[in-house]
KELORO-551467 format. One record per residue (C-alpha): residue in three letters; x, y, z. Coordinates in steps of 0.05 Angstrom, whole numbers, plus 32768, in hexadecimal, padded with zeros to 4 digits. Each point is the difference from the previous one (the first is absolute). Layout:
ALAXYZ
...
% end
This chain:
MET89B087BD894A
LEU7FC780287FE3
LEU7FBC7FE57FED
ALA7FE3802C7FC8
VAL7FB57FF97FF3
ASP7FDF801C7FC1
ALA7FB47FF88004
GLY7FE1800B7FBC
ASN7FBA7FF77FE6
THR800E7FBA7FE5
ASN803A7FE5802A
VAL8026800D8040
VAL804A7FF67FF5
PHE802F7FF2803A
ALA804C80057FF7
VAL803A7FF68030
TYR803A80307FF7
GLU80467FFF801E
GLY801680487FF4
ARG7FEB800F7FB9
LYS80057FB87FE9
SER7FC17FD67FF9
LYS80057FBB8021
ALA7FBA7FE47FF5
ARG7FBD80147FE4
TRP7FB97FE48003
ARG7FBB80177FEB
ILE7FB97FF28016
ALA7FBD80177FE4
THR7FE88040801F
ASP7FC57FF6802F
PRO7FF280398031
ARG7FDD7FCD802D
ARG803F7FD78009
THR801580078049
GLY8045800B801D
ASP7FFD7FBA801C
GLU7FF27FE37FBB
TYR803A80277FE1
ALA802D7FE68038
VAL7FEF7FB67FF6
TRP800F80077FB5
LEU803E802B8007
MET80227FD98039
GLN7FFF7FC07FD6
LEU802080247FC5
LEU8035801F802B
GLU80117FBB801B
ILE80057FE37FBA
ARG803380357FEF
GLY80287FF3803F
LEU7FEC80418021
GLU7FEB800A8048
ARG7FC9802E801A
SER803680238029
ASP802780107FC1
ILE7FCB80357FEF
THR8011803F8027
GLU7FDE80347FD3
ILE7FBF80027FD8
ILE7FE880337FCE
ILE7FBA7FFF7FE1
SER7FE680217FC1
THR7FB77FF77FEF
VAL7FCB801A7FD0
VAL7FCC7FD78025
PRO7FF180268040
ARG7FD87FC7801F
ALA803C7FD27FFB
LEU802E802D802A
HIS7FE37FEF8044
ASN800B7FB57FF9
LEU8047800A7FE5
ASP800E802D803B
VAL7FE67FC8802F
LEU802F7FCF7FDD
ALA803C802E800C
ARG7FF0800F8049
ASN7FE67FBD8018
TYR802E7FD07FDB
PHE804080277FF6
ASN7FFC8031803A
VAL800F80387FD0
GLU7FDE80437FF6
PRO7FFB80047FB5
LEU8014803A7FD5
ILE7FC880187FD2
ALA801880197FBC
GLY7FF2804A7FFA
SER7FF8800C804B
GLY802F80158038
ALA80487FEA7FF8
ALA7FED7FDC7FBF
ASP7FE880407FDE
TYR800B7FFF7FB5
ALA802A80418004
ILE7FEE80127FB8
ALA7FD780397FE4
ILE7FBB7FE77FE9
ASP7FEF80377FCE
VAL7FB77FF07FF1
ASP7FBD801E8011
GLU7FF07FCE8038
PRO80437FE4801B
ARG7FDC7FD58035
SER7FDB7FDA7FC9
LEU80417FE37FE4
GLY80037FB5800C
ALA80377FE7802D
ASP801A7FD07FCB
ARG800980387FCD
ALA8023802D8032
VAL802F7FC78016
ASN800F7FF17FB7
ALA801380497FF5
VAL802F7FFE803C
ALA80217FC07FE8
ALA800580127FB7
HIS801F8045800E
ASP80337FE0802E
LYS80127FC87FD0
TYR7FFD80227FBC
GLY7FFD804C8009
GLY7FED80337FCB
ASP7FBB800A7FE4
LEU7FD87FC08004
ILE7FBF7FE07FE9
ILE7FED7FC5802C
VAL7FCF7FCC7FE4
ASP7FE37FD28035
PHE7FD77FC47FE9
GLY7FD17FF28039
THR7FB57FF98007
ALA800180437FDE
THR803980157FD3
THR801E80428016
LEU8031802D7FDC
ASP80238034802C
ALA802D803B7FF0
ILE803B800E802F
ASP802D803B7FF2
PHE804B80048007
ASN7FFA801A8047
GLY7FD77FC38014
ALA7FBD80258004
TYR7FC17FDC7FEE
LYS7FDF802A7FC9
GLY7FC17FD77FEF
GLY7FED7FC67FD5
ILE7FCC7FD47FE0
ILE7FD37FC8801A
ALA7FE67FCD7FCE
PRO7FDB7FBE800A
GLY80307FC68009
ILE80017FCF7FC7
ASN7FDE7FCA8029
LEU7FC980308013
SER7FF780107FB7
LEU7FFC7FB67FEF
ASP7FCF7FF48039
ALA7FD380377FE6
LEU80027FE47FBA
VAL7FEF7FB98015
GLY7FCF80148036
HIS7FD6802C7FD3
THR7FFB7FD17FC4
ALA7FD97FC07FFA
MET802E7FD47FD6
LEU804780198007
PRO802C7FCE8026
ARG803280108037
ILE804780007FE6
ALA804580078020
ILE8029803E7FF3
ASP803F7FF07FD9
VAL802980197FC5
PRO7FDA7FEC7FC0
GLU80237FC77FDC
THR7FFE80257FBD
ASP801180477FEC
SER7FC080047FD8
VAL7FCB802D801D
ILE7FC97FDF7FD7
GLY7FE77FC7802B
ARG7FE57FC07FE0
ASN7FD67FE9803C
THR7FDC801F803A
GLU80367FF28034
ASP8037801D7FD4
GLN7FD6803D7FF0
MET7FF4800D804B
LEU80497FF88011
ILE8016802E7FC8
GLY7FCD80348014
VAL80127FFF804A
PHE804B7FF77FFA
TRP8013802B7FC5
GLY7FCA80338012
TYR802280068044
VAL804580077FE1
ALA7FE680377FD1
MET7FE08024803C
MET80417FFF8027
GLU802A80167FC5
GLY7FD080397FF1
LEU7FFB80188048
ILE804B7FFC800D
ALA800D80277FC0
ARG7FD080368016
MET801E80038046
ARG804780067FE4
ALA7FE980387FD2
GLU7FE08025803A
ILE803C7FF7802E
GLY802C801E7FCA
ARG80407FDF8018
PRO801C7FBA7FF7
ALA7FDA7FD38030
LYS80147FB88012
VAL7FC57FCF8001
VAL80017FCF803B
ALA7FCE7FC77FFF
THR7FEC7FD7803D
GLY7FC97FD08013
GLY7FF17FB97FEC
LEU7FF2800A7FB6
ALA803B802F7FF2
VAL802C7FC77FE7
LEU7FC97FE87FD1
PHE7FF780437FDF
ASP804B800C7FFD
GLN80037FC57FCF
ALA7FD280247FD0
SER801780488001
ASP803F802A800A
ILE7FDC80368028
PHE801F7FED8043
ASP804780148012
VAL80017FD78040
VAL7FD47FC8801B
ASP80057FFE804C
GLY7FD17FCE8020
ASP801780118047
LEU7FF7804B7FFB
THR7FCA80088036
LEU80207FD18032
ASP804580207FF5
GLY7FDF8043800D
LEU7FE57FE68042
ALA80467FE78013
LEU801C80457FF0
LEU7FCB8023802B
ALA800F7FD1803A
GLU804B800D7FF8
ARG7FF5804B8001
ALA7FD37FFA803D
ALA80357FD88025
GLY803380367FF2
GLN7FD78038801D
% end
C-alpha cells in the first residue's frame, strides 16, 4: 500500500491508498518542529485503529509547501517504514507537465499535483480552485500544461485580519448565511454576509475573467475543505473533488512504480 502525505501550511494530511483507491485518511496540524518520532507515535495508533499494519505500507510519497517539514517526514518514512520516500516533483515522481510561467520552480507542490490529477481525471481546459490557507485559482490547458493562476487570501485569513485589526468585532464561524438578504440586522450577520458573499463574488468575478482570457470552455474544479460550503451558494463549480491533491500523489507514485 501507498502512504501519501500532503503537508500544507495549516494541516498535514496522510492517506493510505491501495492502487488508486483511498483506504484511510487523517490530518494533523502543521508544525515544522514536529519530529519523525512524534509523527510515528500518532500515525501508528491510527493505522492500528483501521486494522492496518506498519508492514502494509510499502511506498510513501510526500508533497510539501513547508520546506522545514520535509526532513521530519523523511525521517518518518525511513526510520519507521524502512522506505525511501518519493518527493513530488523530483526524480521518478516528476510532475511530467509543462509549467509555463516565468518562474516554474516557484510553483507550489500542491498546485502542481492538483494540475496533474485534474488533467488526468477531467481533461480539457481547466480552472482549479483550491481552498487552503490561501485560495488559489490555476489555469491548466487541454494539454495538461500549467499556464498560471491567482493567489488570494483564504477566507479564514481574511476573517482573522478583520477580527484582529478591530477592537469590537467578535470572532464568528464561516457558514452559509441563514437568509438570502445581504442587509444584515446585527453585527455578526453583517460580518458573515461581508466575508461569505464577498468571497463568493470574488470567486465568481475572477473565474469569469479567467474563462474570458482562456477563450475556450474551461471546466472549474474545486477542492479544499471549504469547497463544499461554497458549492451550496453558487453554481460556479462544475466539479467538487475533495481528494484531488491526494489522488494526484497516488497517480505520481503509480507512474514512478511503472518506470
